[in-house]
KOLLO-853682 format. One line per field, with one value per residue (C-alpha): residue in one letter; x, y, z. Coordinates in pm, 1 decimal. Example, Ala and Ser with C-alpha at 12.3 -4.5 7.8 and 13.67 -1.06 7.14 Angstrom:
<marlums>
resn	[a,s]
x	[1230.0,1367.0]
y	[-450.0,-106.0]
z	[780.0,714.0]
</marlums>
This chain:
<marlums>
resn	[m,n,l,l,y,e,t,q,i,t,n,v,d,v,s,l,r,k,i,l,k,h,m,t,r,q,p,h,i,l,w,a,d,d,e,i,d,m,l,k,p,h,i,i,f,l,e,g,k,g,y,s,v,t,p,v,n,s,g,i,e,a,l,d,m,v,g,e,a,l,f,d,l,v,f,l,d,e,n,m,p,g,i,n,g,i,e,t,l,q,r,i,k,k,m,r,p,h,l,p,v,i,m,i,t,k,s,e,e,e,h,i,m,e,e,a,i,g,s,k,i,s,d,y,l,i,k,p,v,n,p,n,q,i,l,l,a,v,k,k,c,l,d,g,k,r,l,l,s,e,k,v,m,t,d,y,q,r,e,f,r,e,l,g,m,k,m,t,g,r,m,e,a,d,d,w,y,e,v,y,g,r,l,t,h,w,t,l,e,l,e,k,s,d,d,d,s,m,q,e,v,l,s,m,q,f,e,d,a,n,r,q,f,g,k,f,i,e,s,h,y,e,s,w,v,q,q,g,d,g,s,g,q,g,d,v,p,l,l,s,h,r,v,l,p,h,y,l,p,e,a,i,e,t,a,g,g,r,q,v,f,l,v,v,i,d,n,l,r,l,d,q,w,r,a,i,e,p,m,l,k,n,i,f,s,i,v,r,d,d,k,y,m,s,i,l,p,t,a,t,q,y,a,r,n,a,l,f,a,g,m,m,p,a,d,i,k,r,l,h,p,d,y,w,i,t,e,e,d,e,g,s,k,n,k,y,e,a,e,l,l,k,s,l,l,n,r,l,g,i,e,g,k,t,s,y,h,k,v,t,n,l,a,a,g,r,k,l,a,d,q,f,h,e,t,k,g,e,t,l,t,t,l,v,y,n,f,v,d,m,l,s,h,a,r,t,d,m,e,v,i,k,e,l,a,d,d,e,a,a,y,r,s,l,t,l,t,w,f,e,h,s,a,l,k,e,l,l,d,k,m,a,a,a,n,g,r,v,i,i,t,t,d,h,g,t,v,r,v,n,n,d,i,k,v,r,g,d,r,s,t,n,s,n,l,r,y,k,v,g,k,n,l,g,y,e,k,k,e,v,f,a,a,v,d,p,e,k,f,g,l,p,k,n,h,v,s,t,g,y,v,f,a,r,e,r,d,f,f,v,y,p,n,n,y,h,q,f,v,k,y,f,k,d,t,f,q,h,g,g,v,s,l,e,e,v,i,v,p,f,a,i,l,d,a,k]
x	[-488.4,-379.8,-607.5,-487.1,-622.1,-936.4,-965.7,-907.2,-1110.7,-1417.9,-1297.9,-1298.7,-1682.0,-1789.9,-1623.7,-1763.6,-2146.2,-2119.4,-1965.2,-2273.2,-2524.4,-2407.7,-2387.0,-2736.7,-2898.4,-3198.2,-3112.2,-3335.1,-3435.8,-3603.1,-3782.3,-3900.3,-4101.8,-4414.4,-4603.0,-4467.7,-4828.2,-4746.8,-4411.5,-4597.8,-4539.5,-4183.1,-4178.2,-4356.0,-4108.6,-3793.2,-3922.2,-3993.6,-3628.1,-3551.2,-3516.7,-3712.4,-3862.5,-3986.6,-4167.7,-4204.4,-4417.2,-4164.8,-3823.7,-3924.9,-4031.3,-3724.3,-3505.8,-3722.6,-3701.9,-3278.0,-3271.3,-3488.1,-3358.2,-3086.1,-3082.1,-2845.0,-2978.3,-3213.3,-3372.3,-3474.1,-3715.9,-3525.6,-3835.6,-4063.4,-4274.4,-4103.6,-3764.9,-3694.7,-3462.0,-3108.2,-3193.7,-3289.4,-2979.6,-2740.2,-2915.6,-2891.4,-2512.2,-2449.9,-2663.8,-2508.6,-2212.9,-2169.5,-2491.5,-2561.9,-2834.2,-2936.4,-3125.7,-3434.7,-3582.9,-3759.8,-3526.5,-3205.4,-3074.7,-2693.0,-2684.5,-2927.1,-2686.8,-2366.7,-2542.0,-2654.1,-2338.8,-2120.8,-2339.1,-2214.0,-2497.4,-2409.8,-2656.9,-2842.8,-3177.4,-3414.9,-3782.3,-3950.8,-3767.8,-3830.9,-3816.7,-3490.8,-3318.0,-3446.5,-3302.5,-2944.5,-2901.3,-2981.5,-2735.8,-2449.0,-2506.9,-2577.1,-2485.9,-2168.5,-1954.0,-2095.4,-2143.2,-1756.9,-1673.7,-1880.9,-1703.3,-1378.9,-1440.7,-1567.4,-1288.4,-1030.4,-1239.1,-1187.7,-823.9,-771.2,-808.0,-596.7,-352.1,-336.1,-323.5,-55.5,184.9,111.7,295.8,653.2,706.1,982.7,1153.1,854.0,557.6,672.8,708.2,316.0,178.1,349.8,205.5,-121.8,-124.2,-33.6,-322.3,-535.8,-403.1,-471.4,-782.8,-946.5,-857.0,-1130.2,-1380.0,-1543.3,-1510.9,-1174.6,-1293.5,-1186.4,-841.4,-775.3,-834.8,-565.1,-332.7,-307.0,-267.2,4.6,213.4,148.5,322.0,597.3,661.0,673.8,894.5,1126.0,1173.1,1224.7,1514.3,1685.1,1657.6,1782.7,1965.3,2299.3,2293.1,2148.0,2476.8,2709.2,2569.7,2716.7,2535.6,2186.4,1931.9,1627.7,1455.8,1328.9,1484.5,1761.5,1617.5,1778.9,1954.0,2069.6,2446.3,2286.3,1991.8,2161.2,2426.7,2134.9,1869.3,2071.6,2276.5,1951.6,1773.5,1986.8,2015.4,1700.2,1596.9,1549.2,1799.7,1611.7,1799.6,1800.3,1729.7,1810.7,1604.5,1656.7,1399.2,1569.7,1357.5,1024.5,814.4,608.2,318.0,420.1,506.3,201.0,20.4,269.0,251.7,-78.2,44.5,295.9,77.8,-50.0,308.6,509.7,387.8,480.1,748.0,863.1,687.6,922.5,1056.8,1371.9,1509.4,1722.6,2028.7,2072.3,2131.9,1793.9,2024.2,2152.5,2523.8,2493.1,2211.0,2236.6,2609.0,2568.3,2313.5,2545.4,2885.7,2746.8,2878.1,2829.1,2991.9,3246.8,3379.4,3376.4,3613.4,3839.0,3836.5,3785.7,3915.1,3903.1,3536.6,3389.6,3337.5,3305.8,3013.8,3261.6,3381.4,3238.8,3055.8,2824.0,2878.9,2740.1,2997.8,3137.9,2837.1,2907.5,3287.9,3097.4,2879.9,3151.6,3341.2,3031.1,2951.4,3303.8,3272.6,2941.2,3063.9,2819.0,2929.1,2887.5,2846.1,2716.0,2616.0,2512.9,2328.1,2208.1,1906.8,1908.7,1711.7,1442.4,1721.3,1924.6,1580.5,1529.4,1832.5,1872.1,1535.6,1658.3,1942.6,1795.3,1866.0,2247.3,2172.3,2083.4,2246.5,2364.8,2347.3,2265.9,2177.1,2132.1,1954.4,1952.0,1624.4,1663.0,1330.0,1137.2,1452.2,1457.4,1074.1,1110.2,1381.5,1196.7,900.5,1106.0,1264.2,953.2,608.3,444.4,543.3,431.1,94.0,78.9,201.5,68.5,23.5,91.9,-191.3,-75.7,250.6,162.1,-68.6,224.0,463.4,202.4,115.8,500.2,562.8,271.9,463.6,792.9,1116.9,1131.2,771.8,890.7,1213.7,984.1,773.3,1091.0,1232.3,899.4,909.0,1259.5,1109.2,1322.9,1365.9,1312.1,1416.6,1257.7,1377.8,1481.9,1762.8,1539.6,1200.8,1108.0,868.6,689.2,826.6,652.6,784.9,1108.3,1420.4,1706.8,2060.2,2386.3,2696.3,3013.2,3064.6,3174.3,2828.8,2620.2,2280.4,2020.7,1727.5,1691.1,2043.0,2348.8,2714.2,3002.7,3207.0,3051.7,2710.1,2463.1,2110.4,1868.5,1937.4,1566.4,1501.6,1709.2,1849.0,2218.0,2496.2,2782.9,2997.7,2917.9,3179.1,2911.8,2675.6,2889.5,2946.2,3297.7,3455.8,3647.4,3739.3,3779.9,3460.4,3247.8,2880.1,2569.3,2230.4,1892.6,1531.4,1266.1,881.1,822.1,1123.7,1364.9,1682.8,1692.6,2006.9,1926.7,2058.7,1744.7,1540.6,1183.6,1283.8,1398.4,1123.0,853.0,1073.6,1106.0,802.1,551.9,815.3,933.3,1255.3,1498.6,1808.5,1589.8,1409.1,1043.0,866.3,836.3,1207.2,1333.8,1119.2,1138.7,1006.2,1164.7,1005.8,1086.8,903.5,887.4,745.0,438.5]
y	[2993.8,2866.6,2690.0,2332.6,2368.8,2523.8,2212.1,1984.8,2141.3,2085.6,1756.3,1720.0,1873.1,1623.8,1317.0,1393.6,1465.4,1102.1,965.6,1094.9,1011.7,669.6,656.9,728.6,389.0,303.3,130.4,-180.9,-238.1,-565.7,-466.1,-779.4,-693.2,-896.1,-539.4,-444.7,-268.4,-8.5,54.0,184.2,530.4,509.1,304.2,565.9,826.5,599.5,569.5,938.5,1013.1,752.2,418.7,99.8,-80.6,-464.3,-504.9,-877.1,-1017.4,-1304.7,-1394.3,-1729.7,-1479.2,-1234.4,-1532.4,-1638.2,-1279.4,-1280.7,-1603.0,-1486.5,-1092.2,-883.1,-604.6,-350.6,-358.8,-541.8,-422.8,-684.6,-691.5,-878.7,-1029.4,-1186.5,-1505.9,-1806.2,-1786.2,-1446.9,-1190.1,-1335.4,-1637.2,-1482.6,-1277.4,-1571.1,-1728.8,-1449.7,-1408.9,-1743.7,-1674.0,-1292.3,-1281.3,-912.4,-791.5,-483.8,-583.9,-364.7,-500.7,-302.3,-440.9,-289.4,-494.2,-284.4,-612.2,-645.8,-1037.7,-959.2,-668.5,-892.5,-1169.0,-927.1,-757.2,-1107.3,-1189.7,-892.3,-645.4,-306.6,-109.2,-137.2,69.8,84.2,99.2,338.4,477.2,790.0,856.1,1050.6,773.4,579.4,748.0,806.2,439.1,391.8,671.7,514.8,165.7,237.7,589.9,678.5,522.6,713.7,1052.5,991.0,944.6,1233.8,1473.7,1336.1,1397.5,1734.5,1820.4,1702.8,1899.0,2187.2,2154.9,2030.4,2356.8,2509.2,2305.5,2359.2,2751.6,2690.1,2482.6,2750.3,3010.7,3059.9,2724.0,2724.0,2383.1,2420.7,2467.2,2146.3,1999.2,2081.0,2010.6,1652.0,1634.2,1690.0,1475.3,1225.5,1288.5,1256.9,941.2,774.8,947.4,869.2,500.4,447.8,535.2,236.1,450.3,524.4,840.9,1040.2,828.7,874.1,1263.7,1254.0,1071.2,1305.2,1592.3,1385.4,1372.3,1747.8,1780.6,1558.3,1734.9,2061.3,1940.5,1832.6,2138.5,2290.6,2049.8,2151.7,2494.7,2487.2,2170.7,2272.3,2616.0,2433.3,2200.4,2501.2,2726.5,2560.8,2394.4,2507.3,2536.3,2390.4,2735.0,2933.7,2883.3,2607.8,2287.6,2032.7,1798.6,1425.2,1562.3,1827.3,1668.3,1485.3,1784.3,1989.9,1777.7,1543.5,1773.5,1938.2,1608.5,1440.6,1766.0,1811.7,1461.7,1533.6,1189.2,992.7,729.6,816.5,631.7,687.5,455.8,450.0,264.7,229.3,330.3,416.0,650.8,912.3,745.2,427.3,635.1,781.7,416.7,302.6,596.7,574.4,211.7,448.0,703.3,452.6,421.3,743.9,1134.5,1327.6,1575.2,1669.4,1547.4,1720.2,1651.1,1692.1,1634.3,1366.6,1419.5,1285.6,1005.0,915.0,598.1,396.2,435.1,820.4,918.0,704.0,734.8,1101.4,1088.5,910.0,1104.9,1468.3,1523.9,1486.0,1180.5,1374.5,1476.2,1145.4,1017.4,1325.4,1288.3,936.6,741.8,419.9,468.8,547.2,236.4,313.5,203.8,-39.5,-207.7,-504.4,-564.8,-354.9,29.6,66.0,-105.3,170.7,368.7,287.6,436.7,764.2,793.3,755.5,1020.3,1238.5,1183.8,1349.0,1623.6,1727.6,1654.9,1397.1,1220.6,906.4,538.7,495.3,188.1,85.2,-209.7,-307.2,-548.0,-667.7,-1009.7,-1149.2,-1332.5,-1034.2,-818.7,-1081.4,-1128.4,-750.2,-755.5,-1052.6,-827.8,-488.1,-483.2,-466.8,-98.3,45.0,351.7,437.7,827.9,711.5,391.8,368.7,98.0,55.8,-137.2,-269.9,-450.4,-179.2,-181.9,-533.1,-559.9,-299.1,-526.7,-858.0,-701.6,-656.9,-1030.0,-1218.1,-1300.8,-1363.5,-1019.8,-826.4,-999.6,-901.7,-545.9,-460.8,-107.5,164.0,63.0,-289.4,-157.4,23.0,-247.4,-501.5,-286.4,-237.1,-589.7,-654.8,-379.7,-493.8,-817.9,-745.6,-749.3,-366.2,-320.8,-532.2,-295.2,22.5,-141.7,-191.9,148.6,307.8,137.2,217.0,561.4,646.7,945.8,754.2,965.9,776.3,887.7,726.7,783.9,811.3,704.0,490.9,568.8,318.2,350.9,305.8,494.9,373.0,608.5,462.0,531.3,420.3,362.4,100.4,-152.7,28.9,207.0,112.9,-112.4,122.6,203.9,542.1,702.9,648.9,713.6,673.1,761.7,937.5,828.7,871.6,1003.5,1256.2,1569.6,1662.9,1355.9,1349.0,1560.2,1549.8,1647.9,1712.7,1836.6,1620.0,1799.6,2046.5,1838.4,1675.5,1384.5,1199.9,1183.2,899.1,992.4,1321.8,1206.9,1092.2,1203.0,1119.8,1122.0,1130.6,989.9,1239.4,1118.5,783.8,743.4,435.5,388.1,98.8,1.2,-63.2,-414.8,-671.6,-332.7,-526.2,-771.0,-506.6,-278.0,-575.0,-697.8,-362.9,-156.3,-107.5,-171.8,27.7,214.0,521.1,703.1,949.9,1282.5,1231.4,1385.1,1021.6,986.6,1316.7,1449.5,1175.5,1195.1,1293.6,1265.2,1230.2,1042.4,1034.7,755.1,824.2]
z	[-252.4,-584.8,-817.5,-754.8,-366.3,-455.2,-706.2,-435.9,-162.7,-420.1,-452.7,-49.8,-36.3,-331.7,-102.6,176.0,85.7,-82.4,247.7,461.0,230.8,205.2,642.6,643.1,581.5,831.4,1098.9,1196.6,1555.1,1742.9,2044.1,2277.9,2573.2,2672.0,2742.7,2413.5,2295.0,2612.4,2441.7,2144.3,2232.9,2248.5,1913.3,1723.7,1893.8,1745.1,1411.5,1402.2,1451.5,1124.3,1283.4,1177.2,1504.1,1476.2,1801.9,1923.9,2251.5,2397.5,2417.2,2154.0,1895.7,1923.0,1874.9,1563.5,1440.7,1502.1,1307.6,986.4,941.9,1009.6,1307.6,1382.2,1790.4,2007.8,2298.5,2540.3,2850.7,3149.3,3314.7,3046.1,3083.2,2920.3,2817.4,3010.6,2910.4,2995.2,2854.5,2541.2,2550.0,2573.7,2292.6,2082.6,2138.0,2024.9,1711.5,1663.9,1849.3,1777.6,1764.5,2021.8,2287.8,2542.4,2838.7,2993.7,3327.0,3658.8,3892.3,4038.7,4173.7,4132.7,4021.2,3764.9,3629.5,3686.5,3464.5,3169.2,3141.2,3190.2,2886.1,2713.0,2686.5,2517.3,2803.7,3074.7,3131.9,3467.4,3394.8,3386.1,3072.4,2887.3,2517.9,2548.8,2767.9,2461.6,2225.0,2394.0,2454.3,2070.4,1985.3,2176.4,2056.5,1651.4,1589.2,1836.6,1558.4,1277.3,1447.7,1558.7,1201.0,1056.0,1311.4,1241.2,824.5,869.1,1116.8,850.8,571.8,777.0,811.5,451.5,397.6,691.3,570.8,210.6,281.5,514.1,275.9,-8.1,228.6,367.3,560.6,831.7,1040.7,1318.6,1024.2,896.3,1218.7,1258.9,923.0,934.1,1316.7,1185.8,895.1,1112.3,1370.9,1047.0,945.5,1299.5,1316.3,974.1,1035.5,1257.7,976.5,767.9,440.4,286.5,44.6,313.4,310.8,-21.6,15.6,297.6,104.7,-190.7,58.9,217.2,-124.4,-181.8,148.7,29.2,-259.4,-68.3,186.7,-52.0,-235.4,146.7,234.0,-100.8,-45.0,309.4,405.7,297.9,505.3,840.7,804.7,768.6,1037.2,1358.1,1666.8,1603.5,1897.6,1711.2,1740.1,1420.9,1127.0,1194.2,1306.6,1554.5,1333.5,1421.1,1547.9,1747.7,1943.8,2226.4,2343.7,2336.4,2535.7,2686.3,2973.8,3077.7,3087.2,3325.5,3519.6,3620.1,3670.8,4010.5,4113.0,3866.8,3687.5,3302.3,3035.7,2684.9,2431.8,2022.0,1862.3,1509.0,1232.0,1426.3,1247.0,1389.8,1323.4,1490.2,1780.3,1814.5,1801.8,2064.4,2300.2,2490.1,2610.9,2817.0,2919.5,3227.5,3369.5,3245.4,3208.8,2908.1,2997.5,2644.5,2321.3,2036.3,1695.5,1509.1,1159.1,1062.7,869.4,534.0,431.6,650.3,690.6,1024.7,922.6,903.7,1092.7,1381.3,1426.4,1405.4,1687.9,1921.4,1831.4,1821.2,1516.5,1120.5,933.0,777.0,1138.7,1287.8,1010.6,1028.0,1409.9,1475.7,1182.3,1328.5,1418.5,1066.5,809.7,496.4,206.8,77.1,411.7,505.2,826.7,1029.3,994.0,1364.9,1551.8,1727.2,1841.0,2219.0,2169.6,2005.2,2266.9,2539.1,2366.6,2333.0,2698.1,2817.3,2585.8,2751.8,3104.0,3193.8,3498.9,3657.8,3552.7,3197.6,2981.4,2636.2,2525.4,2170.1,2101.4,1757.3,1834.4,2108.4,2297.4,2348.4,2449.6,2707.8,2837.0,2904.8,3098.9,3309.6,3366.1,3403.1,3803.7,3704.5,3557.1,3917.1,3991.3,3651.2,3539.3,3195.2,3035.1,2670.5,2495.2,2112.7,1963.0,1662.3,1604.7,1378.0,1137.5,1109.2,1071.5,782.5,589.7,666.4,508.3,170.8,158.3,323.9,133.2,492.1,597.9,318.1,361.0,725.1,651.3,271.9,365.4,651.9,867.9,874.5,908.3,1222.8,1333.4,1313.4,1547.1,1796.3,1834.3,1858.5,2116.1,2309.1,2403.4,2353.5,2568.0,2527.1,2639.9,2971.1,2995.9,2983.3,3282.5,3455.3,3410.6,3512.8,3869.5,3908.0,3894.3,3557.4,3327.9,2972.4,2656.6,2346.7,2001.0,1648.3,1447.4,1128.9,1007.4,662.4,345.3,110.9,-241.9,-525.9,-813.7,-965.5,-1082.7,-1283.4,-1162.7,-1289.6,-1093.8,-1077.7,-839.1,-552.8,-561.9,-208.5,-270.6,-86.0,-267.0,-128.4,-152.8,-347.7,-308.5,-564.4,-817.2,-1145.3,-1081.5,-1385.0,-1313.7,-1447.3,-1219.9,-1211.2,-1032.7,-734.7,-482.0,-562.2,-310.9,-584.5,-278.7,15.9,239.9,241.7,359.3,612.7,476.2,387.8,57.3,-11.2,-354.8,-590.6,-764.5,-494.4,-507.6,-302.0,-450.4,-220.9,-376.0,-340.7,-183.3,-264.0,-551.6,-518.3,-722.8,-971.0,-1195.3,-1549.1,-1536.6,-1437.8,-1407.1,-1428.9,-1179.1,-927.5,-948.3,-902.4,-621.9,-397.3,-513.2,-223.4,36.4,336.4,274.3,398.9,301.3,104.3,148.9,278.9,612.7,711.1,688.7,792.7,1053.5,1359.6,1730.0,2035.8,2403.4,2742.7,3004.1,3357.4,3553.1,3783.5]
</marlums>
């Protein structure tokens, strides 16, 4: 292991010790019971375990204490004279809605349990109780999140070392799939912790992974493009143009008579897919959970056209010149997706009725959901859903969206909230009800940028912030990944001097003119087109209705 990772591991150890020390504050418990003196052995037991316990004899005293001091948990006897446990519980919840309350009672009557549960108790114990029951109930209420956080952090600490060692060795495409998958897993897990120190450590490791991944892509990408039809096994990964030829015929053939739906959610990152995935597991079984690599540029015009055409952009322009729209042309760059997909299906020998649908706004999504029955009997129904891409662009252009999604976690949360109430979720529910097989994927991901790089070009140079294509581009060679000979990258070359450059990691391109204005406007926005784990490695899943 190199010196860098030795230093980083030491920092992780120090951070974890600080976090665990911070999380060991003594919890304060209020225990209300009219026979509280008889419970003194239990109280002594809890205090011996590190809990502070305040005993009171009645519901009135309990309410007074809750009004005067902050408690982490309340034990409440159900059958007390005066104000009984249920009424005390209801008053406590009005005062402190989020204060956990454990009801203790001698009664096993169902209506008492139901009333207590309806009043939002955290647990329900029946007398006589023993010390271990009490301790378990306390840990479930108070320590569950802490113990889970501690375990997540210690598990990540261990895996930090493993991932660090792995990335210093010889890495192939499958290794990068694994590393990115694990980093995404820990991103989601560490969000559950209240302490962000370990998230900072993870962010540091993510940045290092992106540096190493960028070098990996620069070393191998051109050879991958030149090696023909890769199988996705071993050294040559599946790239965008090889995905459908590799998966689609088999997916249809093995569907067992199910209707097959191909759902392409534009601009969907792996972490966003992992956030959405649990919402589908009640209605679908995951048959395949894979990843593939988007071609460069990781932008819709190139990656999604390549996905549907089953060929690289240079080949699309050569074989289907009418279907390729250049950077300099006006209008949509993906207006011929349906035609490219139809041509691919013919080449693959896929027979039967098919249809293609693109959803770019809420009204189109609702209309498709209402007309879903019209797809019945189709061999393949293809749906392109553009919301996540629109969200990414809206976040750049609209201040309110910037505030709602000011970082990756908020961006995921906003995506999840949208999905839960979207026409796409309704469509997936209908696909499941139709006993369908669903392929879910995307064309590329997106990355939050924060480091500006100057680049120069003429008026015909495209406006994308993560890649540039044009004549006689001006840039510092060490700051970009350059495709001096675009044809070796499978990219069209409109002029003799046409070249492409791609931004790495979290860089973004800015012209010298109005430099400071554009840096301020685009910094910390989500962009795509360049080389990063988040843009290049994208999800591919096959689901069968349960």
